[in-house]
C-alpha positions in Angstrom: 62.8 77.7 136.9 61.8 80.7 138.0 59.3 82.7 135.8 55.7 81.7 134.4 56.0 79.8 131.1 59.6 79.6 130.8 61.5 76.9 128.8 64.5 74.4 129.2 65.6 72.2 126.8 67.1 69.3 130.0 67.4 66.2 126.9 66.7 66.5 122.9 64.8 64.0 121.2 66.5 62.3 118.1 66.1 62.3 114.7 62.6 61.0 113.4 62.8 58.5 111.2 61.6 57.8 107.3 58.0 57.0 107.2 55.3 55.4 105.0 55.0 58.7 102.0 58.5 59.1 101.7 58.9 55.4 99.9 56.4 56.1 97.5 56.0 56.1 93.9 54.6 56.2 90.9 53.7 52.3 90.6 53.5 52.0 94.3 50.7 54.4 96.5 50.6 53.1 99.3 53.8 51.6 100.4 54.2 49.9 103.8 57.6 50.3 104.5 59.6 52.9 106.9 62.8 53.1 109.3 63.6 53.8 112.5 65.2 57.0 113.9 67.6 58.3 115.6 67.3 57.4 119.6 67.2 60.6 121.8 68.7 61.7 124.6 67.8 60.5 128.2 69.1 61.2 131.6 68.0 60.8 135.5 67.0 64.9 136.5 66.3 65.6 139.5 64.8 68.8 140.7 64.5 70.5 144.1 61.9 73.1 145.4 62.7 76.7 146.3 59.9 78.5 147.8 59.2 81.7 146.2 58.8 84.2 148.6 59.4 89.0 149.3 60.6 87.6 152.9 62.7 84.8 154.9 62.0 84.5 158.6 65.0 83.4 160.3 66.1 82.4 164.2 67.0 79.8 166.6 64.0 77.5 167.7 61.0 79.0 169.6 62.0 82.6 168.7 58.5 83.1 167.6 58.6 82.5 163.9 55.8 80.9 163.2 54.1 82.7 165.9 54.7 85.8 163.8 53.3 84.4 160.7 50.7 82.6 162.1 49.8 86.6 163.5 50.3 88.4 160.4 48.6 85.9 157.7 45.8 83.1 157.3 48.7 80.3 157.8 48.2 78.5 160.4 52.0 76.5 161.5 52.0 74.4 164.8 53.0 76.4 167.3 54.5 74.6 170.8 56.9 75.4 173.4 59.5 73.6 172.6 62.0 73.4 169.6 61.8 72.5 166.3 58.0 72.4 166.4 58.2 72.9 162.5 59.6 71.1 160.5 58.5 71.9 157.1 58.2 75.4 155.5 55.8 77.7 155.7 53.9 79.7 153.6 51.9 83.1 154.5 50.7 86.4 153.0 50.2 89.4 155.0 48.9 92.6 153.9 50.2 95.8 154.6 49.0 99.5 152.9 47.0 97.6 150.6 50.2 96.0 149.8 51.5 92.2 149.5 54.6 90.4 151.4 54.8 86.6 151.5 57.3 85.9 154.0 58.7 81.9 154.4 59.1 80.5 157.6 61.4 77.0 157.8 62.4 74.8 160.8 64.8 76.8 163.2 68.7 77.0 163.2 70.8 76.7 165.5 74.9 75.8 165.8 76.6 73.7 163.7 73.9 73.5 161.4 75.8 73.5 158.3 77.0 69.9 159.3 73.9 68.4 159.2 72.8 69.5 163.4 69.1 69.8 163.8 66.3 71.3 160.9 67.3 74.4 159.5 70.3 74.2 157.0 68.0 71.6 155.1 65.5 74.3 154.3 67.8 77.4 153.4 67.7 76.9 149.5 63.8 78.3 150.7 64.9 81.2 151.2 68.1 81.5 148.3 65.3 83.9 146.5 63.8 85.8 149.1 64.3 89.6 148.5 64.6 90.2 152.7 65.6 88.3 155.2 63.6 89.1 159.1 65.6 87.6 162.0 64.0 87.0 164.8 65.5 86.8 168.2 64.2 85.9 171.5 64.0 88.9 173.5 64.5 86.6 176.5 67.6 84.8 175.4 70.7 85.0 177.8 73.0 85.8 175.0 71.1 87.5 172.4 74.7 88.7 170.6 75.6 85.2 170.6 72.5 84.1 168.8 72.7 87.1 166.6 76.0 86.2 165.2 75.8 82.1 165.2 72.7 82.6 162.5 74.9 85.1 160.7 77.6 82.2 160.4 76.0 80.1 159.2 74.1 81.9 156.5 77.8 82.6 155.1 78.8 79.3 155.3 75.7 78.1 153.8 76.0 80.9 150.7 77.4 84.4 151.0 74.9 85.6 148.9 72.6 84.9 150.8 74.6 86.2 153.6 74.7 89.3 151.8 70.8 89.9 151.6 69.0 92.9 153.3 68.5 91.8 156.8 65.5 93.7 159.3 66.6 92.3 163.1 63.5 92.2 165.5 63.7 91.2 168.4 60.2 88.9 169.7 58.5 88.6 173.0 58.3 92.2 173.7 55.8 91.6 176.2 58.1 90.3 178.1 60.3 93.1 177.7 61.6 94.3 181.3 64.9 96.5 182.9 67.2 94.0 182.2 65.5 93.2 178.0 65.6 96.6 177.1 69.4 96.7 178.4 70.1 93.8 176.4 68.8 95.5 173.1 71.0 98.4 174.2 74.4 96.7 175.0 73.4 94.6 171.2 72.7 98.5 169.3 76.9 98.9 171.9 78.6 96.6 169.8 77.1 95.6 166.8 75.5 99.4 165.4 72.5 97.4 164.3 69.2 98.7 165.3 66.5 96.1 165.6 62.9 96.6 166.2 60.2 94.8 168.6 57.3 93.8 168.6 54.5 91.0 170.4 52.6 88.9 168.8 50.5 87.9 172.5 49.7 92.0 172.6 50.1 92.9 169.2 52.6 95.5 169.3 54.9 96.1 167.0 53.7 94.6 164.2 52.4 96.7 162.1 56.1 98.3 162.1 57.8 95.4 161.3 55.7 95.2 157.9 55.8 98.5 157.3 59.9 98.3 157.5 59.9 95.1 155.5 57.7 96.5 153.0 59.7 99.7 152.2 62.9 97.5 152.4 61.3 95.2 149.3 61.0 99.1 147.6 64.0 99.3 147.7 64.6 96.2 146.8 62.5 96.6 143.6 64.0 99.8 142.8 67.9 99.2 143.7 
């Protein structure tokens, strides 16, 4: 059920019985007789809600996902300096160049999430309907390449279809950028061939560029 007005038959009702009109005769115009119909199908149905969004936020706990969402939208997710601050999916709507982008933030993933570690594996289903993945990586992490690969591995194990969605890699906390962090980005690019973007939720640097890049990817998805 992913479209307004969509209908699905889950269980069919049984055939109805005969009403009193079926037993009406020339001598009995108002009979008090009827027959029972056939029973319908009975079943228990468990429904799973999957949020609809244009962009799905990915990353380790404390990567800056909730902060990013709070800066680019009116969403007010809980933000703190400890892991797993986000306990449930959050939706935010961002606007760039008169275009609307719906972004979903889920609890951060950690290694072993697919086996039940952490919280994020329970909410990956909410990213299945998004068009683009926004992968946030904390620029102050010791090994950013390893962090990236761990998340990619968890995605592939959960759903190969989800893992091949278009992805934008963005390093957060650009306000903490120094020579060491810049060297990490250069090394990441050399080893992976992937060219990430950077932004700072504190200074606002790079925010519009990230949103424009996402908007461009969404348009390519629609055209494609």
